[in-house]
N, C-alpha and C positions, 0 to 999 in steps of 0.2 A: 681539477674539477672532480668532485666526488659524485658518485651515482648512488641514488637511493632507490631501492626496489620495494614496491608495495605489492602485497599479495592479498587476494580476496578468495574466500572459500564460499562456494555456493554448492549445495547438494541438489541433485535432480532425482525426483521420485515419481513414480506413477501414482495416480490417484488412489488406487487400491492399497498402496503401501503407507498411506497417511493414516494417522489415528482417526477414530470416529469423530472426535472433536474437531480435528483439522479438516476432515472431509465436509463436515457440516458448515464450517466457516467458509470454505471454498464454494460450496453450493449456494450459500447466502450471497456471496460476491457475484456469482453467475446470475442469480435471480435479480440482484440489484441492477444489472445492466438493462433490465426492462424499464426502469424508471429514469434512465438517461434521457436528457433533452439534448440531442446532438444533430440538429437539422443541417448543420454546415459541414461537419466532418464525416457524418454518418459512421462514427466510431464511438460505440457505447462502452463505457468503462463502469464497472461496479466494484465497490470495495465493501468489505465487512470486517469489523474489528471486534475482538473480544477484550473485555475489561477484566480486571482482577476479580471482580465478583461474579464473572461468568456472563454478564450482560453482553449481547451482541448488538452493535450499532452498524447500520448500513449507510452507504452514500453512493451517489452516481454523478457522473460528470454533467454539468449544466452549462450549456453554451449560450452565447449572446452575440447578436450581430456586431456589437462593439466588443471584439474579441478579448481584450484584457478584462472584461467584466464577468466572464465565465469563471467556473471553478471546477477543478479536477475532482474525481470521485474520492480519492484518498483524503484530500483536505475537507471535503464535504462531510465525510464520516468522522474524521478527527475533530473537527470543530463542533459537530453535533454532540459528540461524546463529551467534549470539554464543557459545553454549555449545559448539558443535562446531567452529567455525572462527573463534576469537577474533582471529586475526591478519589476517583478510580483511575488507575494506570492502564494504559493499553498494553496488553501482553502479546497479542498476535494480530496481524493485519493481512487479510487475503485480498488479492486483486485479480479480476478477470476482465476480459474485453471481447467485444464482438464487433465485426464489421458487417457489411452487407452480405457476405458469404456465410456468416455464422461465427461461432467462437473462434478466436485466433488459435492457430496450431502452436505457435511459440508463445511463451509467457511474455507479457508486456510489463516493463518496469516503470516505476514512478519517475515523473519528470524531476528536474533539479529543484524546483520550488517545493514540491511535495517531499523530496528527500530531506530538504532543510527543515521543513515543518516536523517530519517524523523524528529527526535528530533532536529538535527542541523538546518534543514529547518525551524522548528518552532522558534528556537532561533534567526536565522538570520533575519527573517521577522517579528518577534514578533507577530505571528499569529498562533493559533492552526490549525492543519491539521485534519479535520474530515476524518475518515477512514471507508469505506464501504467494508466489506468482504463478497463476494458473494458465496453462495452455493445453490443448487437447493432446499434444505430444508428451506432456509431462508437467510437473510442478517444481519450480525452483524453490528451495527452502533456504532462507537467509536468516542467520541468527541475530543480526542487528543491522540497522541502516548504515552503520559505519562500514560494513562490507561494500556498500554501494557508494559511499561517500568517504573514502579514506582520508582525504585532506579536508576535514570538515571545519566549518566556522562555528565556534561555540562561544559561550560567554567568556571563557578564559582567553580567547583570541583577542579580545578587546582590552586586555590588561597589559 
């Protein structure tokens, strides 16, 4: 039996170490938590993404009593960007979350479904999506969703 090792690289920065552009995107993700509709989980997630032309699109999680009918913040932002700016690639995605105690100390990462959608965005536009995961203790900086989804399912997987 052969062993395969997979390695992921994630950088940790303090907010003040981010570029002004990245700090603004993180701030927009934090602000987007305010538009979350999360009466069941009481866990508000906000996402903000930057497109190649500099446009920022936000999203927040939207829950529903029929749980599969809700949508995560990341997909809300990505689908809004795709619907309103279909010719623009996503270059960076920032995510922040808050619970009843306030903003989370540790960064929160996208769920599996969101990771798959982000991967498809990378494939569609042939452009990696940088991901900024905000927590009050620091920001994880990830160069591509492939760092979070190393054994990914892409178009080539079906051939």
